[in-house]
TIVO-2410 file (N, C-alpha, C; in nm, 3 decimals):
# residues 116
REC num residu      c1      c2      c3 atome chaine
REC   1      M   6.280  10.435   6.072     N      A
REC   1      M   6.299  10.592   6.056    CA      A
REC   1      M   6.431  10.546   6.175     C      A
REC   2      I   6.491  10.616   6.172     N      A
REC   2      I   6.603  10.659   6.256    CA      A
REC   2      I   6.610  10.846   6.318     C      A
REC   3      R   6.601  10.872   6.454     N      A
REC   3      R   6.582  11.038   6.405    CA      A
REC   3      R   6.698  11.033   6.518     C      A
REC   4      V   6.799  11.139   6.518     N      A
REC   4      V   6.889  11.191   6.595    CA      A
REC   4      V   6.874  11.328   6.643     C      A
REC   5      R   6.855  11.333   6.757     N      A
REC   5      R   6.818  11.479   6.803    CA      A
REC   5      R   6.974  11.566   6.900     C      A
REC   6      D   7.032  11.635   6.895     N      A
REC   6      D   7.130  11.703   6.978    CA      A
REC   6      D   7.084  11.856   7.029     C      A
REC   7      R   7.154  11.889   7.124     N      A
REC   7      R   7.139  12.029   7.186    CA      A
REC   7      R   7.278  12.115   7.139     C      A
REC   8      G   7.336  12.093   7.060     N      A
REC   8      G   7.477  12.123   6.993    CA      A
REC   8      G   7.449  12.238   6.938     C      A
REC   9      I   7.536  12.301   6.869     N      A
REC   9      I   7.545  12.460   6.781    CA      A
REC   9      I   7.418  12.488   6.740     C      A
REC  10      G   7.388  12.404   6.678     N      A
REC  10      G   7.229  12.442   6.583    CA      A
REC  10      G   7.280  12.446   6.436     C      A
REC  11      I   7.181  12.477   6.331     N      A
REC  11      I   7.235  12.505   6.198    CA      A
REC  11      I   7.158  12.619   6.191     C      A
REC  12      A   7.175  12.736   6.092     N      A
REC  12      A   7.148  12.809   6.075    CA      A
REC  12      A   7.013  12.794   5.931     C      A
REC  13      P   6.907  12.839   5.947     N      A
REC  13      P   6.785  12.827   5.833    CA      A
REC  13      P   6.845  12.839   5.692     C      A
REC  14      E   6.920  12.953   5.674     N      A
REC  14      E   6.952  12.979   5.552    CA      A
REC  14      E   7.097  12.852   5.500     C      A
REC  15      L   7.144  12.765   5.565     N      A
REC  15      L   7.192  12.680   5.552    CA      A
REC  15      L   7.171  12.545   5.537     C      A
REC  16      L   7.055  12.467   5.613     N      A
REC  16      L   7.003  12.358   5.598    CA      A
REC  16      L   6.995  12.296   5.428     C      A
REC  17      P   6.956  12.390   5.312     N      A
REC  17      P   6.969  12.325   5.222    CA      A
REC  17      P   7.080  12.249   5.173     C      A
REC  18      R   7.215  12.351   5.240     N      A
REC  18      R   7.324  12.303   5.153    CA      A
REC  18      R   7.415  12.203   5.290     C      A
REC  19      I   7.352  12.138   5.403     N      A
REC  19      I   7.411  12.074   5.509    CA      A
REC  19      I   7.475  11.970   5.457     C      A
REC  20      F   7.393  11.902   5.340     N      A
REC  20      F   7.472  11.734   5.297    CA      A
REC  20      F   7.546  11.777   5.183     C      A
REC  21      E   7.587  11.881   5.134     N      A
REC  21      E   7.714  11.877   5.030    CA      A
REC  21      E   7.839  11.882   5.102     C      A
REC  22      P   7.926  11.818   5.037     N      A
REC  22      P   8.071  11.804   5.094    CA      A
REC  22      P   8.120  11.941   5.098     C      A
REC  23      F   8.197  11.915   5.197     N      A
REC  23      F   8.267  12.033   5.248    CA      A
REC  23      F   8.162  12.223   5.220     C      A
REC  24      P   8.066  12.189   5.304     N      A
REC  24      P   7.964  12.290   5.350    CA      A
REC  24      P   8.079  12.426   5.388     C      A
REC  25      L   8.150  12.398   5.489     N      A
REC  25      L   8.235  12.532   5.549    CA      A
REC  25      L   8.127  12.617   5.614     C      A
REC  26      I   8.036  12.550   5.703     N      A
REC  26      I   7.957  12.625   5.738    CA      A
REC  26      I   7.993  12.726   5.855     C      A
REC  27      D   8.085  12.670   5.919     N      A
REC  27      D   8.190  12.771   6.027    CA      A
REC  27      D   8.311  12.705   6.015     C      A
REC  28      H   8.403  12.727   5.938     N      A
REC  28      H   8.507  12.678   5.902    CA      A
REC  28      H   8.624  12.651   6.034     C      A
REC  29      V   8.609  12.771   6.127     N      A
REC  29      V   8.705  12.749   6.221    CA      A
REC  29      V   8.659  12.666   6.332     C      A
REC  30      L   8.518  12.683   6.344     N      A
REC  30      L   8.463  12.559   6.469    CA      A
REC  30      L   8.424  12.431   6.412     C      A
REC  31      E   8.433  12.421   6.328     N      A
REC  31      E   8.422  12.288   6.266    CA      A
REC  31      E   8.553  12.209   6.258     C      A
REC  32      H   8.651  12.244   6.217     N      A
REC  32      H   8.777  12.210   6.217    CA      A
REC  32      H   8.850  12.189   6.364     C      A
REC  33      S   8.791  12.318   6.450     N      A
REC  33      S   8.860  12.286   6.548    CA      A
REC  33      S   8.793  12.169   6.644     C      A
REC  34      R   8.660  12.094   6.599     N      A
REC  34      R   8.622  11.965   6.685    CA      A
REC  34      R   8.648  11.867   6.597     C      A
REC  35      G   8.739  11.859   6.461     N      A
REC  35      G   8.767  11.762   6.411    CA      A
REC  35      G   8.713  11.707   6.324     C      A
REC  36      G   8.605  11.773   6.242     N      A
REC  36      G   8.554  11.742   6.167    CA      A
REC  36      G   8.622  11.758   6.011     C      A
REC  37      L   8.594  11.738   5.909     N      A
REC  37      L   8.641  11.716   5.778    CA      A
REC  37      L   8.555  11.764   5.676     C      A
REC  38      G   8.417  11.789   5.692     N      A
REC  38      G   8.323  11.832   5.616    CA      A
REC  38      G   8.218  11.733   5.519     C      A
REC  39      I   8.282  11.606   5.556     N      A
REC  39      I   8.245  11.518   5.458    CA      A
REC  39      I   8.117  11.420   5.527     C      A
REC  40      G   8.092  11.401   5.634     N      A
REC  40      G   8.024  11.309   5.710    CA      A
REC  40      G   7.895  11.301   5.669     C      A
REC  41      L   7.823  11.460   5.653     N      A
REC  41      L   7.687  11.410   5.603    CA      A
REC  41      L   7.668  11.379   5.482     C      A
REC  42      S   7.744  11.402   5.426     N      A
REC  42      S   7.731  11.410   5.264    CA      A
REC  42      S   7.757  11.230   5.244     C      A
REC  43      L   7.853  11.167   5.302     N      A
REC  43      L   7.825  11.038   5.324    CA      A
REC  43      L   7.745  10.969   5.349     C      A
REC  44      V   7.660  11.028   5.465     N      A
REC  44      V   7.524  10.953   5.521    CA      A
REC  44      V   7.415  10.954   5.426     C      A
REC  45      R   7.407  11.123   5.366     N      A
REC  45      R   7.319  11.090   5.259    CA      A
REC  45      R   7.352  10.996   5.154     C      A
REC  46      K   7.476  10.990   5.101     N      A
REC  46      K   7.473  10.899   4.959    CA      A
REC  46      K   7.467  10.751   4.992     C      A
REC  47      L   7.491  10.709   5.117     N      A
REC  47      L   7.478  10.577   5.181    CA      A
REC  47      L   7.325  10.547   5.186     C      A
REC  48      V   7.251  10.641   5.279     N      A
REC  48      V   7.092  10.628   5.277    CA      A
REC  48      V   7.053  10.638   5.149     C      A
REC  49      E   7.059  10.726   5.043     N      A
REC  49      E   6.993  10.740   4.886    CA      A
REC  49      E   7.064  10.571   4.823     C      A
REC  50      L   7.177  10.500   4.861     N      A
REC  50      L   7.174  10.395   4.809    CA      A
REC  50      L   7.133  10.278   4.827     C      A
REC  51      H   7.065  10.287   4.966     N      A
REC  51      H   6.972  10.170   5.014    CA      A
REC  51      H   6.824  10.221   4.977     C      A
REC  52      G   6.778  10.337   4.895     N      A
REC  52      G   6.665  10.382   4.858    CA      A
REC  52      G   6.567  10.494   4.968     C      A
REC  53      G   6.673  10.532   5.064     N      A
REC  53      G   6.616  10.589   5.197    CA      A
REC  53      G   6.657  10.752   5.146     C      A
REC  54      R   6.642  10.816   5.239     N      A
REC  54      R   6.579  10.971   5.232    CA      A
REC  54      R   6.639  10.992   5.361     C      A
REC  55      V   6.734  11.135   5.395     N      A
REC  55      V   6.795  11.185   5.473    CA      A
REC  55      V   6.746  11.289   5.502     C      A
REC  56      V   6.686  11.361   5.615     N      A
REC  56      V   6.657  11.504   5.636    CA      A
REC  56      V   6.725  11.568   5.754     C      A
REC  57      A   6.781  11.696   5.768     N      A
REC  57      A   6.805  11.762   5.879    CA      A
REC  57      A   6.711  11.900   5.918     C      A
REC  58      G   6.687  11.907   6.040     N      A
REC  58      G   6.608  12.025   6.094    CA      A
REC  58      G   6.708  12.098   6.183     C      A
REC  59      S   6.679  12.221   6.209     N      A
REC  59      S   6.710  12.288   6.320    CA      A
REC  59      S   6.655  12.412   6.344     C      A
REC  60      D   6.639  12.473   6.471     N      A
REC  60      D   6.555  12.616   6.510    CA      A
REC  60      D   6.626  12.713   6.517     C      A
REC  61      G   6.765  12.671   6.481     N      A
REC  61      G   6.870  12.797   6.436    CA      A
REC  61      G   6.980  12.775   6.545     C      A
REC  62      P   7.063  12.878   6.510     N      A
REC  62      P   7.200  12.841   6.577    CA      A
REC  62      P   7.179  12.844   6.758     C      A
REC  63      G   7.267  12.769   6.826     N      A
REC  63      G   7.235  12.775   6.967    CA      A
REC  63      G   7.118  12.666   7.011     C      A
REC  64      K   7.051  12.591   6.922     N      A
REC  64      K   6.921  12.542   6.935    CA      A
REC  64      K   6.946  12.400   6.890     C      A
REC  65      G   7.028  12.318   6.892     N      A
REC  65      G   7.069  12.231   6.844    CA      A
REC  65      G   7.024  12.156   6.674     C      A
REC  66      S   7.036  12.040   6.682     N      A
REC  66      S   6.976  11.992   6.543    CA      A
REC  66      S   6.896  11.825   6.536     C      A
REC  67      E   6.828  11.816   6.418     N      A
REC  67      E   6.777  11.716   6.437    CA      A
REC  67      E   6.833  11.630   6.282     C      A
REC  68      F   6.813  11.512   6.284     N      A
REC  68      F   6.859  11.476   6.172    CA      A
REC  68      F   6.757  11.345   6.174     C      A
REC  69      T   6.670  11.272   6.044     N      A
REC  69      T   6.599  11.175   6.037    CA      A
REC  69      T   6.636  11.088   5.910     C      A
REC  70      V   6.650  10.956   5.964     N      A
REC  70      V   6.666  10.872   5.815    CA      A
REC  70      V   6.560  10.796   5.810     C      A
REC  71      R   6.516  10.779   5.667     N      A
REC  71      R   6.392  10.702   5.634    CA      A
REC  71      R   6.463  10.596   5.538     C      A
REC  72      L   6.462  10.450   5.569     N      A
REC  72      L   6.489  10.355   5.479    CA      A
REC  72      L   6.347  10.278   5.466     C      A
REC  73      P   6.360  10.229   5.347     N      A
REC  73      P   6.266  10.126   5.299    CA      A
REC  73      P   6.250   9.982   5.362     C      A
REC  74      L   6.137   9.946   5.396     N      A
REC  74      L   6.134   9.796   5.463    CA      A
REC  74      L   6.140   9.700   5.342     C      A
REC  75      N   6.266   9.625   5.347     N      A
REC  75      N   6.259   9.507   5.253    CA      A
REC  75      N   6.197   9.373   5.337     C      A
REC  76      T   6.088   9.344   5.254     N      A
REC  76      T   6.018   9.228   5.351    CA      A
REC  76      T   6.074   9.118   5.256     C      A
REC  77      D   6.153   9.108   5.163     N      A
REC  77      D   6.211   8.984   5.117    CA      A
REC  77      D   6.305   8.916   5.231     C      A
REC  78      L   6.416   9.040   5.258     N      A
REC  78      L   6.527   9.006   5.341    CA      A
REC  78      L   6.459   8.977   5.461     C      A
REC  79      Q   6.327   9.053   5.535     N      A
REC  79      Q   6.290   8.995   5.659    CA      A
REC  79      Q   6.253   8.817   5.650     C      A
REC  80      A   6.180   8.811   5.532     N      A
REC  80      A   6.109   8.645   5.554    CA      A
REC  80      A   6.232   8.578   5.505     C      A
REC  81      E   6.366   8.634   5.447     N      A
REC  81      E   6.426   8.541   5.460    CA      A
REC  81      E   6.530   8.469   5.597     C      A
REC  82      A   6.551   8.613   5.662     N      A
REC  82      A   6.595   8.609   5.757    CA      A
REC  82      A   6.535   8.508   5.858     C      A
REC  83      A   6.389   8.525   5.862     N      A
REC  83      A   6.287   8.463   5.934    CA      A
REC  83      A   6.310   8.303   5.925     C      A
REC  84      A   6.302   8.241   5.780     N      A
REC  84      A   6.306   8.133   5.744    CA      A
REC  84      A   6.451   8.066   5.798     C      A
REC  85      S   6.570   8.114   5.761     N      A
REC  85      S   6.670   8.062   5.801    CA      A
REC  85      S   6.718   8.047   5.926     C      A
REC  86      P   6.806   7.900   5.948     N      A
REC  86      P   6.823   7.851   6.084    CA      A
REC  86      P   6.938   7.979   6.123     C      A
REC  87      R   6.961   8.016   6.230     N      A
REC  87      R   7.049   8.122   6.294    CA      A
REC  87      R   7.206   8.076   6.345     C      A
REC  88      A   7.296   8.098   6.273     N      A
REC  88      A   7.400   8.013   6.322    CA      A
REC  88      A   7.471   8.068   6.443     C      A
REC  89      A   7.537   7.972   6.546     N      A
REC  89      A   7.584   8.065   6.662    CA      A
REC  89      A   7.701   8.124   6.650     C      A
REC  90      P   7.664   8.224   6.747     N      A
REC  90      P   7.773   8.363   6.739    CA      A
REC  90      P   7.928   8.275   6.772     C      A
REC  91      A   8.022   8.366   6.690     N      A
REC  91      A   8.147   8.327   6.685    CA      A
REC  91      A   8.188   8.322   6.846     C      A
REC  92      P   8.281   8.269   6.923     N      A
REC  92      P   8.346   8.330   7.027    CA      A
REC  92      P   8.406   8.388   7.056     C      A
REC  93      V   8.402   8.497   7.135     N      A
REC  93      V   8.444   8.650   7.159    CA      A
REC  93      V   8.642   8.593   7.182     C      A
REC  94      T   8.734   8.621   7.083     N      A
REC  94      T   8.862   8.584   7.172    CA      A
REC  94      T   8.901   8.726   7.173     C      A
REC  95      A   9.016   8.722   7.226     N      A
REC  95      A   9.093   8.820   7.302    CA      A
REC  95      A   9.100   8.948   7.147     C      A
REC  96      R   9.168   8.884   7.031     N      A
REC  96      R   9.189   8.938   6.956    CA      A
REC  96      R   9.050   9.021   6.884     C      A
REC  97      R   8.928   8.966   6.894     N      A
REC  97      R   8.797   9.067   6.853    CA      A
REC  97      R   8.773   9.136   6.951     C      A
REC  98      A   8.787   9.086   7.064     N      A
REC  98      A   8.786   9.221   7.191    CA      A
REC  98      A   8.840   9.323   7.177     C      A
REC  99      R   8.958   9.289   7.119     N      A
REC  99      R   9.033   9.406   7.099    CA      A
REC  99      R   8.974   9.483   6.962     C      A
REC 100      R   8.953   9.429   6.895     N      A
REC 100      R   8.903   9.488   6.741    CA      A
REC 100      R   8.758   9.594   6.803     C      A
REC 101      R   8.689   9.536   6.875     N      A
REC 101      R   8.558   9.614   6.898    CA      A
REC 101      R   8.590   9.702   6.977     C      A
REC 102      S   8.705   9.726   7.037     N      A
REC 102      S   8.732   9.869   7.116    CA      A
REC 102      S   8.818   9.952   7.064     C      A
REC 103      W   8.836   9.899   6.946     N      A
REC 103      W   8.936  10.012   6.864    CA      A
REC 103      W   8.866  10.108   6.801     C      A
REC 104      H   8.914  10.227   6.800     N      A
REC 104      H   8.861  10.355   6.732    CA      A
REC 104      H   8.930  10.434   6.657     C      A
REC 105      P   8.890  10.475   6.550     N      A
REC 105      P   8.995  10.547   6.476    CA      A
REC 105      P   9.008  10.680   6.530     C      A
REC 106      P   9.189  10.711   6.467     N      A
REC 106      P   9.206  10.842   6.536    CA      A
REC 106      P   9.180  10.965   6.490     C      A
REC 107      Q   9.126  11.051   6.540     N      A
REC 107      Q   9.089  11.192   6.501    CA      A
REC 107      Q   9.185  11.268   6.395     C      A
REC 108      V   9.135  11.328   6.344     N      A
REC 108      V   9.232  11.391   6.264    CA      A
REC 108      V   9.305  11.504   6.336     C      A
REC 109      G   9.449  11.554   6.315     N      A
REC 109      G   9.496  11.616   6.427    CA      A
REC 109      G   9.544  11.597   6.538     C      A
REC 110      A   9.513  11.461   6.599     N      A
REC 110      A   9.536  11.420   6.729    CA      A
REC 110      A   9.642  11.313   6.757     C      A
REC 111      P   9.739  11.368   6.835     N      A
REC 111      P   9.846  11.275   6.840    CA      A
REC 111      P   9.859  11.157   6.831     C      A
REC 112      P   9.943  11.088   6.774     N      A
REC 112      P   9.993  10.929   6.769    CA      A
REC 112      P   9.931  10.837   6.888     C      A
REC 113      R   9.867  10.751   6.912     N      A
REC 113      R   9.832  10.692   7.002    CA      A
REC 113      R   9.961  10.559   7.006     C      A
REC 114      N   9.996  10.486   7.138     N      A
REC 114      N  10.087  10.384   7.129    CA      A
REC 114      N  10.015  10.285   7.126     C      A
REC 115      R  10.065  10.226   7.006     N      A
REC 115      R   9.986  10.042   6.989    CA      A
REC 115      R  10.047   9.960   7.093     C      A
REC 116      T   9.980   9.882   7.202     N      A
REC 116      T  10.069   9.771   7.258    CA      A
REC 116      T   9.953   9.672   7.227     C      A
***
């Protein structure tokens, strides 16, 4: 189980049933001013369900933050396979791999970044 809590804007109780729909437009102006596209939670739900899990959202209302809980099934076959197989040595970190690790995708509407 993974649980994420924040102290952000919160979610009105009547909107919780729709929070995982694509483009819920809960507060169109606020959401887009923060760079949101309205697809993130929908993608989370689909990915979790593809793995046989479930995600739920909760909030005590506007201004009181939110909590998201992801539950995924335990795959004992994969755990046994991982424990039985020898672990390969990690690949050395090269300058190129180090740059890839620090790369972050640009936000929608952000000015273009210089590539060096």
